[in-house]
C-alpha positions in Angstrom: 118.5 79.4 92.2 117.3 76.5 94.2 113.8 77.9 94.6 113.4 79.0 90.9 115.1 76.2 89.1 113.9 73.4 91.3 117.5 72.1 92.1 119.4 71.3 95.4 122.8 72.9 95.7 125.3 71.5 98.3 128.5 73.2 99.1 131.2 70.8 99.7 134.8 71.5 100.9 136.2 70.8 97.3 133.2 71.4 95.1 129.6 72.5 94.5 127.2 69.5 94.1 123.9 70.1 92.2 121.0 67.8 92.0 117.9 68.2 89.8 116.5 68.0 86.3 119.3 67.9 83.6 118.2 71.3 81.9 118.3 73.0 85.3 121.6 71.7 86.2 122.9 73.0 82.8 121.7 76.4 83.8 123.2 76.4 87.2 126.6 75.4 85.6 126.4 78.1 83.2 125.7 80.7 86.0 128.6 79.5 88.0 131.0 79.6 84.9 129.6 83.2 84.2 130.3 84.2 87.7 133.8 82.9 87.6 134.6 84.4 84.3 133.4 87.9 85.8 135.5 87.4 88.9 138.6 86.8 86.8 137.9 90.1 85.0 137.9 91.8 88.4 133.9 92.2 88.4 132.6 91.6 91.9 128.9 92.5 92.1 127.8 93.3 95.7 125.2 91.1 97.3 122.0 93.2 96.5 123.2 93.6 92.8 124.0 89.9 92.4 120.7 88.9 93.9 118.9 91.1 91.3 120.9 89.8 88.5 120.2 86.1 89.5 116.4 86.9 89.7 116.6 88.0 86.0 118.7 85.1 85.0 116.5 82.3 86.4 113.4 84.0 85.1 114.6 84.1 81.6 116.6 81.1 80.0 118.0 83.4 77.3 119.5 85.8 79.8 123.1 85.2 81.3 125.1 87.0 83.9 127.7 88.0 81.3 125.0 89.7 79.0 123.5 91.6 82.1 127.0 92.8 83.1 127.8 93.9 79.4 124.5 95.7 79.1 125.1 97.4 82.5 128.6 98.5 81.3 127.2 100.2 78.1 124.5 102.1 80.3 127.2 103.2 82.9 129.7 104.9 80.7 131.1 107.7 82.7 129.1 106.7 85.9 130.9 105.8 89.0 128.8 102.7 89.7 127.1 100.1 87.4 123.5 100.8 86.6 121.9 97.3 86.7 118.2 96.4 86.6 117.2 94.0 89.5 114.0 92.6 88.4 112.2 91.8 85.0 110.1 95.0 85.3 113.0 97.1 85.9 114.7 95.6 82.9 111.6 96.3 80.7 111.7 99.8 82.0 115.3 100.5 81.1 114.7 98.9 77.6 111.7 101.0 77.2 113.6 104.2 77.9 116.2 103.2 75.4 113.4 102.4 72.7 110.8 105.2 73.3 110.9 108.9 73.5 108.3 108.9 76.3 108.0 106.4 79.1 105.6 106.4 82.2 107.1 104.5 85.2 104.2 103.8 87.6 104.4 101.8 90.8 104.9 101.7 94.6 107.8 103.4 96.5 111.4 101.9 96.3 111.0 100.2 93.0 113.8 102.2 91.3 111.6 104.3 88.9 113.6 107.6 89.7 116.9 106.2 90.2 116.9 104.3 86.9 115.5 107.4 85.1 118.4 109.5 86.4 120.9 106.9 85.5 119.6 106.6 81.9 119.7 110.4 81.7 123.3 110.6 82.8 124.2 107.7 80.5 122.6 109.7 77.6 124.4 112.8 78.3 127.8 111.1 78.6 127.1 109.4 75.3 126.3 112.9 73.8 122.8 111.7 72.9 121.3 114.8 74.5 123.0 118.1 75.5 121.2 118.6 79.0 119.1 117.0 81.7 116.0 118.8 82.9 114.6 117.6 86.3 111.0 118.6 87.1 108.9 118.0 90.1 105.7 119.5 91.4 106.0 121.4 94.7 102.7 120.3 95.9 103.4 120.6 99.8 103.7 124.4 99.3 100.7 124.6 97.2 103.1 125.8 94.3 103.3 129.2 96.3 107.0 129.0 96.1 107.3 132.7 97.2 106.6 131.7 100.8 109.8 129.8 101.1 113.1 131.8 102.0 115.9 132.2 99.5 116.4 132.2 95.7 114.3 130.2 93.3 116.9 127.4 93.3 116.9 127.3 97.2 113.0 127.3 97.2 112.8 124.2 94.9 115.8 122.3 96.2 113.8 120.5 99.0 111.3 119.0 96.5 114.1 117.9 94.2 116.2 116.2 96.8 115.5 112.6 95.6 116.8 113.5 92.1 120.0 115.1 93.6 120.5 112.1 95.6 120.5 109.8 92.5 122.8 112.3 90.6 125.4 112.3 93.5 125.2 108.5 93.7 126.1 108.2 90.1 128.5 111.0 89.5 131.3 112.6 91.4 129.9 115.5 93.5 132.2 118.0 91.8 131.0 117.1 88.4 127.3 117.5 89.4 128.1 120.9 90.9 129.9 121.9 87.6 126.9 120.6 85.5 124.4 122.5 87.6 126.5 125.6 87.3 126.8 125.5 83.5 123.0 124.6 83.3 123.7 121.1 81.7 121.6 119.8 84.5 118.6 122.2 85.0 116.1 122.2 87.9 112.7 123.4 86.5 109.7 123.8 88.9 106.7 122.6 87.2 105.0 126.0 88.1 107.4 127.8 85.7 107.3 125.4 82.8 104.6 127.0 80.7 105.6 128.4 77.2 109.0 126.5 77.1 110.1 124.1 74.4 112.7 121.6 75.5 115.0 120.6 72.7 117.9 118.1 72.9 117.0 117.2 76.4 116.3 114.3 78.7 113.5 115.3 80.8 112.4 113.7 84.0 109.2 114.4 85.9 109.3 112.9 89.3 106.1 112.5 91.7 103.9 112.9 88.6 100.8 111.7 90.7 100.9 115.1 92.3 100.2 117.1 89.1 96.8 118.3 88.1 95.3 117.3 84.8 96.1 120.8 83.4 99.7 120.6 84.7 100.4 117.2 83.2 99.1 118.2 79.8 101.2 121.3 79.9 104.2 119.3 80.7 103.8 116.7 78.1 103.6 119.4 75.3 106.9 120.8 76.3 109.0 118.3 74.5 111.1 119.5 71.5 113.2 117.8 68.9 115.7 115.1 70.0 114.2 115.0 73.5 113.2 112.1 75.8 110.7 112.3 78.7 110.5 109.9 81.6 107.4 110.5 84.0 107.5 108.7 87.4 104.8 108.3 89.9 102.9 106.2 92.5 99.1 106.4 92.1 98.8 105.1 95.8 100.5 108.2 97.2 98.5 111.2 95.8 98.8 114.3 98.0 96.4 116.4 95.9 93.2 117.7 97.7 91.1 115.7 95.2 93.0 112.5 94.2 90.8 111.7 91.3 92.0 114.9 89.5 95.6 113.5 89.4 97.2 114.3 86.0 99.0 110.9 86.1 95.7 108.9 86.4 94.3 111.0 83.6 97.3 110.5 81.4 97.3 106.7 82.0 93.7 106.6 80.7 94.0 109.0 77.8 97.5 108.1 76.4 97.2 104.4 76.6 98.0 103.1 73.2 99.5 106.1 71.7 102.4 105.3 69.4 105.8 106.3 70.9 104.5 106.3 74.5 105.3 103.2 76.8 103.8 102.5 80.2 105.7 100.4 82.7 104.0 99.2 85.8 106.0 98.0 88.7 104.9 95.8 91.6 105.8 95.4 95.2 108.0 92.5 94.2 110.2 95.1 92.4 111.0 97.0 95.6 114.8 97.2 95.9 115.0 99.2 99.1 115.2 97.6 102.6 113.2 94.3 102.7 110.8 95.9 105.2 109.7 98.4 102.4 108.3 95.4 100.4 106.4 94.1 103.3 105.2 97.5 104.2 103.8 98.2 100.7 102.1 94.6 100.7 100.5 95.4 104.1 99.0 98.7 102.8 97.8 97.0 99.7 95.9 94.4 101.4 94.5 96.9 104.0 93.1 99.2 101.4 89.9 97.1 100.6 89.0 97.0 104.2 89.4 100.8 104.7 87.1 101.4 101.8 84.4 99.0 103.3 84.4 101.1 106.6 83.7 104.8 105.7 83.5 107.1 108.6 79.9 108.4 108.8 79.3 112.0 109.6 77.5 111.1 112.9 80.6 109.5 114.2 82.8 112.6 113.3 83.5 115.5 115.5 80.3 117.0 116.9 79.9 120.9 116.1 79.5 123.2 119.1 75.9 123.3 120.6 75.2 126.9 119.1 76.0 125.5 115.5 74.0 122.5 116.1 70.9 124.7 117.1 71.4 126.9 114.0 71.4 123.9 111.9 68.4 122.6 113.3 66.5 126.0 112.8 66.6 127.0 116.6 67.8 130.5 117.1 70.5 130.6 119.9 69.5 132.5 123.1 71.6 135.7 123.2 72.3 137.5 126.4 69.9 140.6 127.0 71.3 144.0 125.8 72.4 146.2 128.8 70.0 149.2 129.3 
């Protein structure tokens, strides 16, 4: 509050003294009044959550602590913890999901793209807005050859969908998650087996979308049926495809920009809500990238081929040992 509103807050034994411009002091007073009102209602936001809420309040004069908590309550119906955006971009993302049928969340790791999407899906199913949740993720690390992994189809795909499961277990009781998976209310659908399907009355989440090919992305986007929502999340700086330029997410960003009903939300390193180190790591990689591009590794500096191969490339026939008589 001191840094953003330009005030000085001094904690005394019997009071809180605030110095600064009159308008800023009025906003600080309102924040303390809201906090006290919430405390009396038995609402005690933990430190990370409160920090995120204060960032939103000081950035927007029209936003209050109470309005944020009320909005969080509405979205958290039937969820064991309050779902609260912690930055302006996260708030825009949550509002975009509420208002649009297809939303792309693009940004670095740890910005809450997947977690908030799962939270909104759980909220939608609890409010009976949809009848099922469909979780989709490309299994790029196995080259989509899921048959090489042991176990049933579910067991083959589970390792790739673990982040989505983690969010589900964080928001719902484990027994409820297991029951919903058993009844197919929550469905795990590998991208490799999505072709030909129509997903009606569903909240569809595609995670790690940067690892889809252009063809896969087009196929996935055309699966939407009636009364369905789709949220596509990805980080274009962490593409695991052999040819990063062929990423379906990059292609979709270029082609679908401006299409009515589709909203793009871009996150920045300041939106990172994991450990404070994650934000610094993301910034360090971002600042190092231009230098890496300026210093390409030349072929001459790479690994030298064996002598016989070098001679063959130069047109010299290698000397073979004489044939025994």
